[in-house]
N, C-alpha and C positions, 0 to 999 in steps of 0.2 A: 510411391514414385515421387522423386523430387522434381522441382520446376524445370531443371535442365533436361532431365530424362523425358518429361512430358513434351517439352519443346521439340526435342529430337524426334520423338514418336510422331508428333503432328507434322513435322517436315517430311518424314518418310511417307506419310499418307497423302501429302500434297503432291500434285503433279510437278515434278522438278525437271529442269533441263541443265545440261552441263554449261558452265560458264563459257566454254569455247564457242558454243553456238551464239551466245550473247555478244561476245567479242567480235565474231565474224559478222553478225548482224550490224553492229555499229560500223565496222569497216566497210561493209557493203553500202550502207547509207552515205558514208563519207565519200566513197568513190563514185556512187551514182548521182549524188546531189552535191553536198559540200559539208565541211565541218560545221558551218553555221547552221545548216539544215538540221544536223544531228543535235546541236545544242537546243534548237527550237523543239525538236521532237522530245528530247529528254525533259525539257522544262514543262511541256504540255502533259507528258506522261506522269510527272510528279511521283516518281517511284521512291520508296522509303530509303533506298541506298543511293539515290541520285545517279543511277546507272553506272555505278562503280562495280564492274564485274571482273572477277579473277577467272582466268581460263580454266583453272582446275576446280573452281567452286561449283556449287549447284544453286540454282535460283528457281523461283516459281515460274512455270510456263506462262502463267497469266501475265507476268511482267513482259515477256517477249510479245505476247499478243497485244498488250497495251501499247508497246512501242510501235508495232506494225500498224495498229489502228490509228495512232497519232500521225505516223508517217503518211498513211493513206489520206487522212484529212488535209494535211499540209501540202501534199503533192498532187492530190486529185486522182491518183492512181488507185484503182480498186485493191482491196486487201488481197484477194485471191491472186491477182496479177503480181503484186509485190512479193507475195510468198513464193510464187513459182519462179520469179526472177531471182529471188534470194537463193532458192534451192539450186538453180543452175549455177549461180556464182559460187555457192558453197561446194559444189562438186569440184569446180576448178581449184578452190582452195585446198580441198582434200588431196588433190594430186600433188600439191606443193608441200603440205604438212605431213603427208604419209606416203611418200614416193615408194617405199619398200612394199607397201600393201598394193598400191595401184599398179605398180610395174609387174605384178604377178599375173596380170590378165592382158590378153591380146585383142579381145573384142568386148563390146558393150554387153552382149548376152552372157559371156563367160563371167564377167564381173557380177552382173545382176543375179546370176544363178548361185553365186557364192556369198552374197551379202549375209544371208542367215547363218550359214555354216562356218564361214571363214572370217569375213570382215567384222561382223558383230562380235564374234568370239575374241578377235584381236582387240576390239574396242573394250571389251570387258577386262582384258588383261591390262590394258593401259589405264583404264578407269574402272576399278572394281565395283564402284557404286553405280555405274551406268545401267540404264534400263532401256536398251535400244528397241525400236519397233520390230515387229515380226514381218519379214519380207519373204514371200514365196514366189518362185518363178517356175513356170512350166510352158512348154511349147505345145500349142494346139493348132492343127490345120495350118502349119507353117507360120503361125503368129506366136509371138512371145507374150504371155499373160503374166502380169506382175500384180500380186495381191499385197496390200499394205494394211497392217493392223497395229494399232498403238493405243496406249492409254492417254496419248496427247492428240489434240485436234490439228494435226500438221500434214494432212494429205496433200495440200497444195505445195508444200515444201518438198514432199516426196516426189510429186510430179516433176518439179523443177530439177531435183537431183537426177531423176531418170533422164530428163532432157539433156542435162549437162553431161551425163555419162555417154549418151548417144553422140553428142557433139564432140566430146573428147576423142572418141574412137573413129570419128568420121563416118558414123553410121547414119545414113540418110533417111532411115525409116522414121515415121511419125509416131508420136505417142498420143493415144486417144483415151479419154475417160470412158470406162464401161459403166461404173457406178461409184457412188460416194455416199457414205453415211451422212445424215443431217449434221452431226457434230463434227465431221471431218476427221474422225479417228480411224476410219476404215475406208479403203477405196480399192478398186480394181482398175488396172490400166492395160491397154492393148498396144503392143508395138507392132506396127505393120507397115508395109511399103505404101 
């Protein structure tokens, strides 16, 4: 195997995220704080690519976690709270970036029920190399239960995405954490009045 093939193989084994998420993370920090704040975060993170992300590229998840960690240090906002706020923001951006997908649903619950079977399948069509998390939704005793499983430790972003979904549809129910793995790669949420 030549050096180039070994490098591609190693990248596949690494936990990668779409560049779109990085671009939106930078945009979120600029809007929530300022462009100067983003420059400070990037300088502190000292990433090998100087935070030059292409929306269609893929990058190590660890780089996103490093950016969030530095943003937390500089802002004083806990990492979990930053990730949840980013998830909520990201849902709003998805409604702008993918209106044809989002307009297919009339309620938060209908959208959440179709994340796995419809939305993530559309994501794979748009981005064939994407590896979206597994999201399962079921209704129990009048409550919506959402299970998140991923090979990335992004449960707090998932929580924010769900909160953003509820807000988008004017759904006043609250999201509660039922459980979360220590690494943050799996969590269960309850949506209840």
